[in-house]
C-alpha positions as CSV (number, residue, x, y, z in Angstrom):
1,M,11.4,53.0,-3.9
2,R,14.1,50.4,-3.4
3,N,13.4,46.8,-2.7
4,I,15.4,46.1,0.5
5,N,14.4,42.4,0.6
6,T,16.9,41.2,-2.0
7,Q,18.1,37.7,-1.6
8,K,21.8,37.3,-0.9
9,G,22.1,33.6,-0.3
10,F,20.4,30.2,-0.3
11,T,17.3,29.4,1.6
12,L,17.2,26.6,4.1
13,F,15.0,24.6,1.7
14,E,17.6,24.9,-1.1
15,I,20.4,23.9,1.2
16,L,18.4,20.8,2.4
17,I,17.6,19.8,-1.2
18,G,21.4,20.1,-2.1
19,A,22.3,18.0,0.9
20,V,19.9,15.3,-0.1
21,I,21.2,15.2,-3.6
22,F,24.8,15.0,-2.3
23,A,23.9,12.2,0.1
24,I,22.3,10.2,-2.7
25,L,25.3,10.6,-5.0
26,A,27.7,9.7,-2.1
27,A,25.7,6.6,-1.3
28,T,25.9,5.5,-4.9
29,I,29.6,6.3,-5.6
30,V,31.3,5.3,-2.3
31,P,30.4,1.5,-2.5
32,L,31.7,1.4,-6.1
33,L,35.0,2.9,-5.1
34,T,35.4,0.7,-2.0
35,D,34.5,-2.4,-4.0
36,A,37.3,-1.7,-6.5
37,K,39.7,-1.0,-3.7
38,D,38.7,-4.2,-1.8
39,K,39.2,-6.2,-5.0
40,N,42.7,-4.8,-5.5
41,V,43.7,-5.4,-1.9
42,L,42.4,-9.0,-2.0
43,V,44.2,-9.8,-5.2
44,T,47.4,-8.3,-3.8
45,Q,47.0,-10.3,-0.6
46,E,46.2,-13.5,-2.6
47,I,49.3,-13.1,-4.8
48,S,51.4,-12.6,-1.6
49,L,50.0,-15.8,0.0
50,M,50.6,-17.7,-3.2
51,R,54.2,-16.4,-3.3
52,T,54.7,-17.4,0.3
53,T,53.3,-20.9,-0.2
54,L,55.4,-21.4,-3.4
55,A,58.6,-20.1,-1.6
56,N,57.9,-22.6,1.3
57,I,57.5,-25.4,-1.3
58,E,60.7,-24.4,-3.0
59,D,62.6,-24.2,0.3
60,R,61.4,-27.7,1.3
61,Y,62.3,-29.2,-2.1
62,F,65.6,-27.3,-2.4
63,D,67.7,-30.4,-2.8
64,E,65.2,-32.7,-4.5
65,A,62.9,-32.4,-7.5
66,I,59.2,-31.8,-7.1
67,D,57.4,-34.8,-8.4
68,A,53.9,-36.2,-8.7
69,D,53.8,-37.1,-5.0
70,L,53.4,-33.4,-4.1
71,D,49.8,-32.7,-3.3
72,N,47.6,-30.7,-0.8
73,A,48.2,-33.3,1.9
74,E,52.0,-32.9,1.6
75,V,51.7,-29.1,1.5
76,V,49.4,-28.9,4.5
77,N,51.1,-31.6,6.6
78,G,54.5,-30.2,5.7
79,R,53.4,-26.8,6.9
80,M,54.2,-25.2,3.6
81,V,50.9,-23.3,3.4
82,A,50.9,-19.5,4.0
83,A,49.5,-18.9,7.4
84,S,46.6,-16.7,6.2
85,Y,45.2,-19.4,4.1
86,R,42.4,-21.3,5.7
87,T,42.8,-25.1,5.8
88,V,40.4,-27.8,6.8
89,G,42.1,-31.2,6.9
90,T,44.1,-31.3,3.7
91,E,41.9,-28.7,1.9
92,I,43.2,-25.2,1.3
93,F,41.0,-22.2,0.7
94,N,42.0,-19.0,-0.9
95,L,40.9,-15.5,0.2
96,F,37.9,-15.8,-2.1
97,D,36.9,-18.9,-0.2
98,G,37.5,-21.1,-3.1
99,N,39.4,-24.4,-3.1
100,V,43.2,-24.4,-3.8
101,E,44.8,-27.5,-5.2
102,V,48.5,-27.9,-5.5
103,V,49.8,-30.9,-7.5
104,G,53.3,-31.8,-8.3
105,V,54.2,-32.8,-11.9
106,P,57.2,-34.9,-13.0
107,E,60.5,-33.1,-13.7
108,N,60.3,-30.5,-11.0
109,G,57.1,-28.6,-11.5
110,L,53.7,-28.1,-10.1
111,T,50.2,-26.9,-11.0
112,W,48.2,-24.5,-8.8
113,T,44.4,-24.4,-9.1
114,S,42.4,-21.7,-7.5
115,E,38.6,-21.7,-7.6
116,S,35.9,-19.0,-7.0
117,I,38.0,-16.1,-8.3
118,P,35.5,-13.3,-8.8
119,V,35.1,-12.2,-12.4
120,N,36.0,-8.6,-11.5
121,A,39.3,-9.8,-10.0
122,C,40.3,-12.3,-12.7
123,A,42.4,-10.2,-15.0
124,K,44.3,-8.5,-12.2
125,L,45.0,-11.8,-10.5
126,V,46.1,-13.6,-13.7
127,D,48.3,-10.6,-14.7
128,D,49.9,-10.3,-11.2
129,A,50.4,-14.1,-11.0
130,K,52.8,-14.1,-14.0
131,N,55.6,-13.0,-11.6
132,L,55.2,-16.2,-9.6
133,G,57.2,-18.3,-12.1
134,F,54.4,-20.1,-13.9
135,E,54.7,-20.5,-17.6
136,T,51.0,-20.8,-18.3
137,V,47.7,-20.0,-16.6
138,T,44.4,-21.6,-17.6
139,V,41.2,-19.6,-16.9
140,D,38.1,-21.8,-17.1
141,G,39.6,-23.9,-19.9
142,T,41.4,-21.1,-21.8
143,A,45.1,-21.4,-21.6
144,V,47.3,-18.2,-21.6
145,D,51.0,-18.6,-22.2
146,Y,52.8,-15.9,-20.2
147,R,55.8,-15.9,-22.6
148,V,53.7,-14.6,-25.5
149,A,50.5,-13.4,-23.9
150,R,49.3,-9.8,-24.2
151,N,46.9,-8.0,-22.0
152,T,44.1,-8.6,-24.4
153,D,44.7,-12.4,-24.2
154,I,44.2,-12.2,-20.4
155,T,41.1,-10.0,-20.7
156,T,39.6,-12.4,-23.3
157,A,40.2,-15.4,-21.1
158,C,38.6,-13.8,-18.1
159,D,35.6,-12.6,-20.3
160,V,35.1,-16.1,-21.6
161,A,35.1,-17.4,-18.0
162,A,32.5,-14.7,-17.1
163,D,30.2,-15.8,-19.9
164,T,30.2,-19.5,-18.8
């Protein structure tokens, strides 16, 4: 006698168990992937806003040297802040909702301070910012000189900041 009831596929129960496992995996993996994408998008946008603001300052000071009189009030009141930055009075806020401070230094230079940069975005932001014309960046007290810095120097500075 032959057994004519041989199984040739999956049962409904097996399909449901597989769907539940797939849903759990998707619910775990998708947020991780979108968080990484969001971080990269925000860092790219932040660098673009920094570049725009710096270009506006350079355009304004084209025929005179930047000096210690340059500050947030001058940047905001002179409408040199990139439009997507949020400002309240003379305060400037970056895309991570941290304070931004722009201060002129003698002999045609400036310092840019951004607060509240997430640890997971630090290294990318520092690395991408080297193309903005700054010679050094300081991450929570650790100075990185772009002229001689290697990727490990940037990673170390951001790791030290994460630990504090």
